[in-house]
N, C-alpha and C positions, 0 to 999 in steps of 0.2 A: 702254617705258622705255629699252630699248637703242637704239632708233631716235632717240629724243629726245636721249639722251646723245651719240650719234655726230654728230648734227646740230649740237649746241651746241659739241662739241669741234672740229668742222670750222670753225665760225664763229670761234672764239677763235684757232685755229691759222692762220687765214687771214692774220693779221698775221705777216710773216716775222720780226719782232723778238721775237715771243712764243713761248715753249715751255711745254707743260703738264708741271708737275713731278709732279702726282698728281691723282687724281680719286676722289671718294667718292659714295655714295648713302646717304642716311639719311632718317629721318622726323621731322617736327616735330609735337609734341603740341599739339593745339588743344582747349581745354576749352569745352564748350557749356553753357548754362544755360537752363532753362525759366523764363521771367520773367512773372509776372502784374503788371499795372500799371493804375493808375486814371487816368482822364481827366475833365476837366470842360469844359463848354461855357461860355465867358465872353462876355458881351455887355453893352452899355451898358444901364443900368437905364432902363426906360420911365417915362413921366411918372406913370402911375397908381401904380406901385409906390413911387415917390418920395413921392407924396402920401400914401399909406397909412403909410409909415414916419414921415413928418413928423407925421402926425396921431397916431400911437401915441406919438410922442416928446412931444407937447404936450398931449394930451387922454387922459382915462381912457375907453377904449372896450372893450367886451366882445363886442358883437354886430356881425356884418357888416351887418345891416340898418341900424343906426344910422349906420355909416360911409358906406354907400351913399347914404343920405338926405342926409348932410352934403355929399357930393361930387357929388350928382346923377348917380350912376353905377348901372348895373344891379347888383343885389345878387349875381347869379350871378358876375359878374366879380370882385367884391370877395371873395366866398367862395373862389373858385379861387385868387386871389393870396394870401389869408391862409393857405390850406392849403399852398401852395408855400413861403411864407416860414417857416412852422412846420417843414415837412419839412427845409428847408435850414438851419435853425438861426439865422434872422435875428430871429425874435421868439419869445416864449413868453408864456403866459397867467399873469399875476400875480393878486394879490388884487383889485386895482381894475380890471384890464383888461390888454390886450396891452402888453408892453414890449419895447424893443429889447435884444437881446443885444450883447455886445462886437463880435461878427461883424456884426450888423446896423448898428451905428454905423459900423464900418469900411467896409462896402459902401456905405452912404449917403454917407459922406464922399467916397469914390472914384467914386461914380456907376456902379458895376459890379454885375453879378449873375453868379453861377456856379451851374451846374446839373450835378450828377453824371451821368456816362454809364456805360454798362455796362462792367464790367471786361474788359480785353483781355489776350491772351497773345502772347508773342514768344519766339523763340529767339535768344540772343546768344552769339556765339563770342568766345573770348578767347585770344590768344597771349601767354603770359608773356614769351617771348623778345622780343616787340615792345612789350609793355605796351600792347596795342591791342585795343579792343572793336569788334566789327562785328555788324551784323544778319546772321543766318544763315538759310539756306533750311530749310524744314520737311523732315524726313526722318530716316532712320536714320543713326547715326554710322558712320564708316568705321573698322573695327577695325584695330589695328596688325598688320602682317605680320611677316616675318622680318627686315626692315631694322633696323639699329641706330637707337636714338633719338638725336636731336641731342645731342651731347656737352656743350653748354652750356645745355641746357633748364633752366628754372627753375620753381619752384612758388610761386604767390601766391594768397592768398585773394581771393574775389570783392570787387570794389569797387562797391557799389551806387550810390554817387554818380556814378561814371563811367558806369555803365549808365543811370542816370537822365538824364545829359547826352546820351547817345547816343539814347535814346528821345525826348527833347525835340527833337533835331535831325531825327529820322526820322518821328515820329508826330504832331507838332504841325502844325496848319494854320491859316491866317488867311483869312477871308472879309471881305466888306465890312461885314457887320453882327455878326460874332462870330468868336471864336477857339476852337480846340480845344487845351487845355493838358494836358500830362501832369503830374498832381498828385503822383504818388508810386508807389513799388514796393511791392506788397502781399506778394509771395512770390518767392523765388529758389531754384531747385533745380538742383543740378549734375547733368549727364548724364554718360554714358560718354564718354571722350575720343575725339576724332577724330585721325587721323594723316595728315599731308600729306607725301608724298615730296618730297625736295629733292635736287638734283644739285649737287655742289660740285667746283670746279676750282681747283687751286693753281697759280699761273702765275708765270713769270719773264719780265720785259721786259728783254732783253739791252741794248737801246739806252739805256734810262734806268737800268738796273741796279736794278730794284725787283721785289720779290715781293709778290704780292697774291692775293686770293681773289675768285672769282665764284660766286655761289650762285643757281641757278634754282629759284624757288618755284613748284611746279605748281599751287598753289591760286590764285595771282594771275596765273600765266602770264607772269612777268617776273623780271628779275634783282632780288635782294633785298639792298639796300645795308645794311640793319640787321644781317642775319645775317653778311654779308661783313665788316663792321667788327668784330663780336664775335669772329669767328674770327681776323682779322688781329691784333687786340690781344693775343690769347693765344698765337699760334703763329708769327708772321712771323720772330721771332728764331730759333726752332728750325729753320724751313725754310732760313734763310740758313746756319746752322751745318751743316746736312745737305748743302747745296750745296758748301760749302767742303771738307767731308770727301770728297765725291765727286771734286771737282777735284784734291784732293791725291792720292787713290788712283790717278787716271789719269795724273798727271804723273810 
């Protein structure tokens, strides 16, 4: 960390118009969540399934054999499709025969079919300071050390809608004949917080007479404009007042 701080300080001070007023090292809390989510495989409904749904809609049919004879199709195919449509809630067996559920009418109108896939899990990290959700790597959290916690750290409850949007972006796929859709979050459990070291430099540009902050985020390996703006909004006035006091004491 000392080598990184020295390197960054050298880069910033490489501009002769800029001087470093102060520097700090602190840690940014990042909360992670174990998220279980459901997916479905969506594809265009095939002709046979449409024919079965239309037949159930217009005719009282209880037996797969009857329908297979009507459509001149192997009974095995009809039986498999009926089992799949019952399992997915498109049809149910009434007093007179199979009938379409509201879901069955909806799928028939749209010409689509969705099949549930196995439930999956992911780790999602959240930085309240950035209000930003990201996919995280599997592994143990990094415990907080002796560094002070970011002085403008915030606490917010998990936003499952934002997580769902992230999962949709990262886990959905589209092929020529089908799509894999994230259909919902089944469970969300908060893990122990991670802590990301950050290096802060408070700077004065003599030529433009401005004071500003630069914050190096070690998680992203880059300067963090969001954290810089937060600090500047709270402290720039104080920094300038401190500068004036120092100038007065030296005059």
